[in-house]
C-alpha positions as CSV (number, residue, x, y, z in Angstrom):
1,X,-1.2,-14.2,5.8
2,X,-4.1,-16.0,4.1
3,X,-5.6,-12.6,3.2
4,X,-2.2,-11.6,1.7
5,X,-2.0,-14.9,-0.3
6,X,-5.5,-14.4,-1.7
7,X,-4.8,-10.8,-2.9
8,X,-1.3,-11.8,-4.2
9,X,-2.9,-14.6,-6.3
10,X,-5.4,-12.0,-7.6
11,X,-2.5,-9.6,-8.6
12,X,-0.7,-12.5,-10.3
13,X,-3.9,-13.3,-12.3
14,X,-4.1,-9.7,-13.3
15,X,-0.4,-9.7,-14.2
16,X,-1.0,-12.7,-16.5
17,X,-3.8,-10.9,-18.2
18,X,-1.5,-7.8,-18.5
19,X,1.3,-9.9,-20.0
20,X,-1.1,-11.3,-22.5
21,X,-2.1,-7.8,-23.6
22,X,1.7,-7.0,-23.9
23,X,2.1,-9.9,-26.3
24,X,-1.0,-8.6,-28.2
25,X,0.5,-5.1,-28.4
26,X,3.8,-6.5,-29.7
27,X,2.1,-8.6,-32.3
28,X,0.0,-5.7,-33.5
29,X,3.0,-3.4,-33.8
30,X,4.9,-6.0,-35.8
31,X,1.9,-6.8,-38.0
32,X,1.1,-3.1,-38.8
33,X,4.7,-2.0,-39.6
34,X,5.0,-4.9,-42.0
35,X,1.8,-4.0,-43.8
36,X,2.2,-2.1,-47.1
37,X,1.1,1.6,-46.7
38,X,-2.0,2.7,-48.6
39,X,-1.5,5.2,-51.4
40,X,-3.7,7.9,-50.0
41,X,-2.0,11.4,-49.7
42,X,-4.4,14.3,-50.2
43,X,-3.6,17.9,-49.3
44,X,-3.4,18.1,-45.5
45,X,-3.4,20.8,-42.9
46,X,-1.0,20.1,-39.9
47,X,-2.0,22.2,-36.9
48,X,0.7,22.7,-34.2
49,X,-0.4,24.7,-31.2
50,X,2.6,26.1,-29.2
51,X,3.3,28.2,-26.1
52,X,6.8,29.1,-24.9
53,X,10.1,27.4,-25.4
54,X,10.8,23.8,-24.4
55,X,13.6,21.3,-24.7
56,X,14.4,20.4,-28.3
57,X,11.7,22.8,-29.7
58,X,13.8,23.7,-32.8
59,X,14.5,20.1,-33.6
60,X,10.8,19.2,-33.1
61,X,9.6,22.0,-35.4
62,X,12.2,21.1,-38.0
63,X,10.9,17.5,-38.2
64,X,7.5,18.9,-39.3
65,X,9.2,20.6,-42.3
66,X,11.0,17.4,-43.3
67,X,8.0,15.2,-43.9
68,X,8.2,13.0,-47.0
69,X,4.7,14.1,-48.1
70,X,3.6,15.6,-51.4
71,X,1.5,18.6,-50.4
72,X,0.7,20.0,-46.9
73,X,0.6,23.1,-44.9
74,X,1.7,23.7,-41.3
75,X,-0.3,26.1,-39.1
76,X,1.5,27.2,-36.0
77,X,-0.8,28.9,-33.5
78,X,-0.1,30.6,-30.2
79,X,-2.0,32.9,-27.9
80,X,0.3,36.0,-28.0
81,X,2.5,37.8,-30.5
82,X,5.5,37.9,-28.1
83,X,5.6,34.1,-27.6
84,X,9.3,33.1,-27.9
85,X,8.3,30.0,-29.8
86,X,7.5,32.2,-32.8
87,X,11.2,33.2,-33.1
88,X,12.2,29.5,-33.1
89,X,9.6,28.8,-35.8
90,X,11.0,31.6,-38.0
91,X,14.6,30.4,-37.6
92,X,13.6,26.9,-38.6
93,X,11.5,28.1,-41.5
94,X,14.4,30.1,-42.9
95,X,16.9,27.3,-42.4
96,X,14.7,24.8,-44.3
97,X,14.9,26.7,-47.6
98,X,12.3,27.9,-50.0
99,X,10.6,24.6,-51.0
100,X,7.1,24.8,-52.4
101,X,5.8,22.7,-49.5
102,X,5.1,22.9,-46.7
103,X,3.2,26.2,-46.8
104,X,3.5,27.7,-43.3
105,X,1.3,30.1,-41.3
106,X,1.7,31.6,-37.9
107,X,-1.5,32.6,-36.1
108,X,-2.1,34.6,-32.9
109,X,-5.3,33.3,-31.4
110,X,-5.3,35.6,-28.3
111,X,-6.1,34.5,-24.8
112,X,-8.7,31.9,-24.1
113,X,-11.8,32.7,-22.2
114,X,-14.3,29.9,-22.5
115,X,-12.0,26.8,-23.0
116,X,-8.5,25.6,-22.5
117,X,-5.8,27.7,-24.3
118,X,-4.8,24.8,-26.5
119,X,-8.4,24.1,-27.5
120,X,-8.9,27.8,-28.1
121,X,-5.8,27.9,-30.4
122,X,-7.0,24.8,-32.3
123,X,-10.4,26.4,-32.9
124,X,-8.8,29.5,-34.3
125,X,-6.5,27.5,-36.5
126,X,-9.4,25.4,-38.0
127,X,-10.9,28.6,-39.4
128,X,-7.7,29.3,-41.4
129,X,-7.0,25.9,-43.1
130,X,-6.6,25.8,-46.8
131,X,-9.6,25.2,-49.0
132,X,-7.8,22.3,-50.7
133,X,-7.3,20.5,-47.4
134,X,-9.0,17.1,-47.1
135,X,-7.3,16.0,-43.9
136,X,-6.7,17.8,-40.6
137,X,-3.7,16.7,-38.6
138,X,-2.9,17.7,-35.0
139,X,0.6,17.6,-33.6
140,X,2.2,18.8,-30.4
141,X,5.5,20.7,-30.5
142,X,7.1,18.4,-27.9
143,X,6.9,15.5,-30.4
144,X,9.7,14.8,-32.9
145,X,8.2,12.6,-35.7
146,X,10.3,11.0,-38.3
147,X,10.0,11.8,-42.0
148,X,7.3,9.1,-42.7
149,X,5.1,10.2,-39.9
150,X,2.6,12.3,-41.8
151,X,2.2,9.8,-44.7
152,X,1.8,6.9,-42.3
153,X,-0.8,8.8,-40.1
154,X,-3.0,9.8,-43.1
155,X,-2.8,6.6,-45.1
156,X,-5.4,4.6,-43.0
157,X,-8.0,7.3,-43.7
158,X,-8.3,5.9,-47.3
159,X,-11.0,3.8,-45.5
160,X,-13.8,6.3,-45.0
161,X,-15.4,4.2,-42.3
162,X,-12.4,5.1,-40.0
163,X,-13.1,8.0,-37.7
164,X,-9.5,9.0,-37.0
165,X,-6.0,7.7,-37.1
166,X,-3.7,8.2,-34.1
167,X,-0.2,7.7,-32.9
168,X,1.2,8.2,-29.4
169,X,4.2,9.6,-27.6
170,X,7.2,7.7,-26.3
171,X,9.3,9.6,-23.9
172,X,13.0,9.1,-24.8
173,X,15.2,10.1,-21.8
174,X,18.0,12.3,-22.8
175,X,21.3,10.8,-21.6
176,X,22.0,7.2,-20.5
177,X,21.9,5.6,-17.1
178,X,19.9,6.6,-14.1
179,X,21.2,10.2,-13.9
180,X,17.7,11.5,-14.6
181,X,15.5,9.3,-12.4
182,X,12.4,11.4,-12.9
183,X,12.9,11.4,-16.7
184,X,13.2,7.6,-16.8
185,X,10.3,7.1,-14.4
186,X,8.0,9.2,-16.7
187,X,9.1,7.1,-19.6
188,X,8.1,4.0,-17.7
189,X,4.9,5.5,-16.5
190,X,3.9,6.6,-20.0
191,X,4.8,3.3,-21.5
192,X,2.0,1.5,-19.7
193,X,-0.5,3.8,-21.4
194,X,1.0,3.5,-24.9
195,X,0.6,-0.3,-24.8
196,X,-3.2,-0.1,-24.2
197,X,-3.5,1.0,-27.8
198,X,-3.8,-1.7,-30.5
199,X,-6.2,-3.8,-32.6
200,X,-9.3,-2.8,-30.5
201,X,-10.2,0.3,-32.5
202,X,-13.4,0.7,-30.5
203,X,-11.2,1.0,-27.4
204,X,-8.4,3.2,-28.8
205,X,-8.2,6.9,-28.1
206,X,-7.0,9.9,-30.0
207,X,-3.8,11.5,-28.8
208,X,-3.8,15.2,-29.5
209,X,-0.1,15.2,-30.3
210,X,-0.5,12.9,-33.3
211,X,-4.0,12.5,-34.8
212,X,-5.4,12.7,-38.3
213,X,-9.1,13.0,-39.3
214,X,-10.8,13.6,-42.6
215,X,-12.0,17.2,-42.8
216,X,-15.5,16.1,-43.9
217,X,-15.7,13.9,-40.7
218,X,-14.4,16.7,-38.5
219,X,-17.0,19.1,-39.8
220,X,-19.9,16.6,-39.9
221,X,-19.4,15.8,-36.2
222,X,-19.2,19.5,-35.3
223,X,-15.9,19.1,-33.3
224,X,-15.3,22.8,-33.1
225,X,-18.6,23.3,-31.3
226,X,-18.1,20.2,-29.1
227,X,-14.7,21.6,-28.0
228,X,-16.5,24.6,-26.4
229,X,-15.7,24.8,-22.7
230,X,-13.2,21.9,-22.9
231,X,-9.6,21.8,-21.8
232,X,-8.9,18.4,-23.5
233,X,-9.0,18.4,-27.2
234,X,-8.2,14.7,-27.5
235,X,-10.5,13.3,-24.9
236,X,-13.4,15.3,-26.4
237,X,-12.6,14.1,-29.9
238,X,-12.4,10.5,-28.7
239,X,-15.7,10.7,-26.9
240,X,-17.5,12.2,-30.0
241,X,-16.1,9.5,-32.3
242,X,-17.1,6.7,-29.8
243,X,-20.6,8.1,-29.5
244,X,-20.9,8.0,-33.3
245,X,-19.5,4.5,-33.5
246,X,-16.5,5.6,-35.6
247,X,-13.4,3.5,-35.0
248,X,-10.0,5.0,-34.1
249,X,-7.1,3.4,-35.8
250,X,-3.8,3.2,-34.0
251,X,-0.8,3.6,-36.3
252,X,2.3,2.1,-34.6
253,X,4.6,3.7,-37.2
254,X,3.4,7.0,-35.7
255,X,4.7,6.4,-32.2
256,X,6.7,9.6,-31.9
257,X,9.7,10.4,-29.8
258,X,9.5,13.1,-27.1
259,X,13.0,13.9,-26.0
260,X,13.5,15.9,-22.9
261,X,14.6,16.0,-19.3
262,X,12.6,16.9,-16.2
263,X,12.8,17.2,-12.5
264,X,10.8,15.2,-9.9
265,X,8.6,18.2,-9.4
266,X,7.9,18.3,-13.1
267,X,7.1,14.6,-13.1
268,X,4.6,15.0,-10.3
269,X,3.0,18.0,-12.0
270,X,2.8,16.2,-15.3
271,X,1.4,12.9,-14.1
272,X,-1.1,14.5,-11.7
273,X,-2.4,16.7,-14.5
274,X,-2.9,13.7,-16.8
275,X,-4.9,11.8,-14.2
276,X,-7.0,14.8,-13.2
277,X,-7.9,15.3,-16.8
278,X,-8.7,11.6,-17.1
279,X,-10.9,11.8,-14.0
280,X,-13.0,14.7,-15.5
281,X,-13.2,13.5,-19.1
282,X,-13.1,9.7,-18.7
283,X,-14.0,8.7,-15.1
284,X,-14.7,5.2,-16.3
285,X,-10.9,4.8,-16.9
286,X,-9.8,6.6,-13.7
287,X,-11.8,4.4,-11.3
288,X,-10.3,1.1,-12.4
289,X,-6.9,2.6,-12.4
290,X,-7.3,3.8,-8.8
291,X,-8.5,0.4,-7.7
292,X,-5.9,-1.6,-9.7
293,X,-2.9,0.5,-8.6
294,X,-4.1,0.4,-5.0
295,X,-4.4,-3.4,-5.1
296,X,-1.0,-3.8,-6.7
297,X,0.8,-1.4,-4.3
298,X,-0.9,-2.9,-1.3
299,X,0.3,-6.4,-2.3
300,X,3.7,-5.6,-3.7
301,X,5.0,-3.0,-1.3
302,X,3.3,-4.2,1.9
303,X,4.3,-7.7,0.9
304,X,7.9,-6.6,0.6
305,X,7.7,-5.1,4.1
306,X,6.2,-8.4,5.4
307,X,9.0,-10.4,3.9
308,X,11.6,-8.2,5.4
309,X,9.9,-8.3,8.8
310,X,9.6,-12.1,8.8
311,X,13.2,-12.4,7.7
312,X,14.3,-10.1,10.5
313,X,12.3,-12.1,13.1
314,X,13.6,-15.4,11.8
315,X,10.3,-16.6,10.5
316,X,9.7,-18.4,7.2
317,X,9.2,-16.0,4.3
318,X,9.7,-18.3,1.3
319,X,6.0,-18.4,0.1
320,X,5.4,-14.6,0.2
321,X,8.8,-13.9,-1.4
322,X,8.0,-16.4,-4.2
323,X,4.7,-14.7,-4.9
324,X,6.3,-11.3,-5.0
325,X,9.0,-12.6,-7.4
326,X,6.3,-14.0,-9.7
327,X,4.5,-10.6,-9.6
328,X,7.7,-8.8,-10.4
329,X,8.7,-11.2,-13.2
330,X,5.3,-10.8,-14.9
331,X,5.6,-7.0,-15.0
332,X,9.2,-7.0,-16.1
333,X,8.4,-9.5,-18.9
334,X,5.7,-7.2,-20.2
335,X,8.1,-4.2,-20.0
336,X,10.7,-6.1,-22.0
337,X,8.2,-7.2,-24.7
338,X,6.8,-3.7,-25.0
339,X,10.2,-2.1,-25.3
340,X,11.3,-4.6,-28.0
341,X,8.3,-3.7,-30.1
342,X,8.7,0.0,-29.7
343,X,12.4,-0.3,-30.6
344,X,11.3,-1.5,-34.0
345,X,9.5,1.7,-34.6
346,X,11.9,4.2,-33.0
347,X,15.0,2.8,-34.7
348,X,16.6,6.3,-34.8
349,X,16.7,6.1,-31.0
350,X,18.2,2.7,-30.7
351,X,20.9,3.7,-28.3
352,X,18.6,5.7,-26.1
353,X,16.1,2.9,-25.9
354,X,18.8,0.4,-25.1
355,X,20.0,2.7,-22.3
356,X,16.5,2.9,-20.9
357,X,16.1,-0.9,-20.7
358,X,17.2,-1.1,-17.0
359,X,14.7,1.6,-16.0
360,X,11.8,-0.2,-17.7
361,X,12.7,-3.5,-16.1
362,X,13.4,-2.1,-12.6
363,X,11.1,1.0,-12.2
364,X,7.8,-0.4,-13.3
365,X,6.5,-1.1,-9.8
366,X,7.3,2.5,-8.8
367,X,5.3,3.7,-11.8
368,X,2.3,1.9,-10.4
369,X,2.9,3.7,-7.1
370,X,3.1,6.9,-9.0
371,X,-0.2,6.1,-10.7
372,X,-1.8,5.5,-7.3
373,X,-0.6,8.9,-6.0
374,X,-1.9,10.5,-9.2
375,X,-5.3,8.9,-8.9
376,X,-5.6,9.9,-5.3
377,X,-4.6,13.5,-6.1
378,X,-7.3,13.5,-8.8
379,X,-9.9,12.3,-6.3
380,X,-9.4,15.5,-4.2
381,X,-8.6,18.2,-6.8
382,X,-9.6,19.2,-10.3
383,X,-7.1,22.1,-10.5
384,X,-4.2,21.8,-13.0
385,X,-1.4,23.9,-14.4
386,X,-0.7,23.6,-18.0
387,X,1.8,25.6,-20.0
388,X,1.8,28.4,-17.4
389,X,-2.0,28.6,-17.1
390,X,-3.9,27.3,-14.1
391,X,-7.4,25.8,-14.7
392,X,-10.2,24.6,-12.6
393,X,-11.9,21.7,-14.4
394,X,-15.5,22.0,-13.4
395,X,-16.8,19.5,-15.9
396,X,-16.0,18.1,-19.4
397,X,-17.6,21.2,-20.9
398,X,-16.5,23.8,-18.4
399,X,-12.9,24.9,-17.6
400,X,-12.3,28.1,-15.6
401,X,-9.0,29.9,-16.0
402,X,-7.7,30.8,-12.6
403,X,-4.3,32.4,-13.3
404,X,-1.8,33.0,-16.1
405,X,2.0,33.2,-15.6
406,X,3.5,36.4,-16.9
């Protein structure tokens, strides 16, 4: 029991540090959303790679047309002319009227051969951006930004010393309650990543679903060339900016909703993919996550078994139970603080976020267990499936396409 007590106290100490970071995240969100937005709105090119249909695709695409921004273009890019996403894009384009902006283009990039398909699509789209464009913006079609997203994301770039501005996703479970356990668990799992962003611009990372960069910076750093052989556009962009000492500014107002529903199989596939990519492109993040999640799970779940066993045998279990309750309370408190901060930004989803509160308070230990499973899977395999394409991640600069779904 002394060994258990030692590691339990260690987990509590880590929990206190994590809770402190949660307060920091909340303070940063509140401070940033209260700050007046800079008047910087040059012509921008929004690049949206797509492949196939997904939940809420039309609504997500429509949100890109509804930006409160003076002048921008949207470049949709896919790998094949028969992609059903193109039909959805055309329907939305016709329904949004004949406004001068945004200008829209649909490109067919063809199949990738020397990089991930998304990266291949982005490289093709870059060559087609408008000559007037001063800012390049990347967005994923599973994101549903509000009307101020584009202006908020670009505004920080008025400071030319900033390398890039980024938002992040927040999974909004469709439907209330615990009917979709996997959907809620993914939201909780993802939330712990979102709250690592904040004031530490040297530690922030670009999220490919919501990132803006000056065109001059993008070209000066040779990002298109650096993407060669990569399957991860955002990890590669982050690494280049960090190597050049250019800060990444996190914009809380650009936390974007991703509304969908998935199965447990889909959750495992998604979370394993994220950690396998992390291991290849940022092993310095994967190793602490493996160790930290193992330590937490060993203490929390093994400790729970010890408490139950001691109770069954009629032995005293007050001290280990008390330690476990402290550990749980620290994690639940951080989840509560984080969710309150996010609710300020995603006010359009007040009901959905309120309904997800029980999941965030109750499921967070299981998200740590999921992280551990993901990290272990990443230790033994570098093969991922993404949008119907199977890749073998040889290195940060080499991705081999194994198979494509018809």
